C-alpha positions in Angstrom: 16.9 169.3 63.3 16.6 166.2 65.6 19.0 165.3 68.4 21.8 163.1 67.3 23.6 160.7 69.7 27.1 160.0 68.6 30.3 158.6 70.1 32.4 161.3 71.6 35.7 162.5 70.0 38.8 163.9 71.7 37.5 167.4 70.7 34.5 167.0 72.9 36.6 166.4 76.2 36.4 170.0 77.4 32.6 170.2 76.8 32.0 166.8 78.5 34.0 168.0 81.6 32.1 171.3 81.6 28.7 169.6 81.4 29.5 167.1 84.1 31.0 169.8 86.4 27.9 172.0 85.9 25.7 169.1 86.7 27.5 168.6 90.0 27.9 164.9 89.6 31.0 162.6 90.0 33.9 164.0 88.1 36.2 160.9 88.2 37.1 159.0 85.1 35.7 161.3 82.5 37.6 159.7 79.6 36.1 160.8 76.3 36.4 157.4 74.6 33.7 156.0 77.0 31.2 158.7 76.2 28.3 159.3 73.9 27.2 162.9 73.4 23.7 164.3 72.4 24.1 166.9 69.8 21.6 169.5 68.5 22.6 171.6 65.5 26.3 171.1 66.3 26.0 171.9 70.0 26.5 169.2 72.7 23.4 169.3 74.9 24.0 166.1 76.9 26.6 163.4 77.7 26.8 159.9 79.3 29.3 157.1 79.5 29.8 153.4 80.6 33.0 153.1 82.6 35.0 150.1 83.8 36.4 149.7 87.3 39.5 147.8 88.3 37.3 145.2 90.1 35.7 144.4 86.7 32.4 146.0 87.3 31.0 148.4 84.7 29.0 151.5 85.5 26.4 153.7 83.6 27.7 157.1 84.7 28.0 160.8 84.0 24.5 161.2 82.6 24.0 164.9 82.2 21.9 167.2 80.2 22.3 171.0 80.0 19.6 172.7 82.1 17.9 174.4 79.2 17.3 171.0 77.5 16.3 168.9 80.5 12.9 167.2 80.4 13.0 166.7 76.7 14.0 163.0 76.7 17.6 163.6 75.9 18.9 161.9 79.0 16.7 158.9 78.2 18.1 158.8 74.6 21.6 158.8 75.9 20.9 156.0 78.4 19.1 153.9 75.7 22.1 154.3 73.3 24.6 153.3 76.0 22.5 150.3 77.0 22.2 149.3 73.3 26.0 149.4 73.1 26.3 147.0 76.1 23.6 144.5 75.6 25.3 141.5 77.4 26.8 143.6 80.2 25.8 143.7 83.9 25.8 147.4 84.5 25.7 149.3 87.8 25.0 152.9 88.5 24.9 155.2 91.5 22.2 157.8 91.8 20.4 160.0 94.4 17.7 157.8 96.1 14.9 159.9 94.6 16.0 158.9 91.1 15.5 155.2 91.6 12.1 155.1 89.7 13.6 157.0 86.8 16.3 154.3 86.3 13.9 151.4 87.0 12.2 152.1 83.7 15.6 151.0 82.0 15.7 147.8 83.9 17.8 148.8 86.8 16.9 147.6 90.3 18.1 148.5 93.8 21.1 146.6 95.1 21.7 145.9 98.8 25.2 146.9 100.1 26.1 143.2 100.6 25.8 142.7 96.8 28.0 145.7 95.8 31.1 144.9 93.8 34.3 146.0 95.6 34.4 149.5 93.9 31.0 150.4 95.1 31.6 148.9 98.6 34.5 151.3 98.9 33.2 154.5 97.5 29.4 154.7 98.3 29.8 154.7 102.2 32.3 157.5 101.9 30.0 159.4 99.4 27.0 159.0 101.6 28.8 160.3 104.7 29.3 163.6 102.9 25.9 163.5 101.3 24.2 163.2 104.6 25.2 166.9 105.2 23.0 167.8 102.3 20.2 165.5 103.4 20.8 163.2 100.3 21.6 159.6 99.9 23.2 157.7 97.1 22.0 154.2 96.1 23.5 151.6 93.9 21.4 150.0 91.2 22.1 147.1 88.7 20.8 146.0 85.4 21.3 142.4 84.3 21.2 141.5 80.7 18.1 139.9 79.3 18.4 136.1 79.2 
């Protein structure tokens, strides 16, 4: 049975939180109505969302696939579904620097700190201060809608 990408339901909230927690990515704003889930034979194997920030910026976020199913195109399918739902939106994302090339194939490009919306200007320096301890760096990327 092929993977199905569908809008999340309230019943998926616990699974969404567990997958994001297990992936060790940002746990803020995990509101199920923003999510899509990838399902295989009734089991959720991946999640992702587009969330809105108070400054009006929108963020592709919480993209996670369970370890046993990584490398099978599920993350890409989640991203493509979310982007198709937001065709006219300028979307941002944060990712580890080494994932830049992965997101470039979806039309995202690196953003200089002077171009960050207020939410990212506030959060990213704090996150990078902590990430430095792990020899990691977070970057901000942006996707502009096709004109």
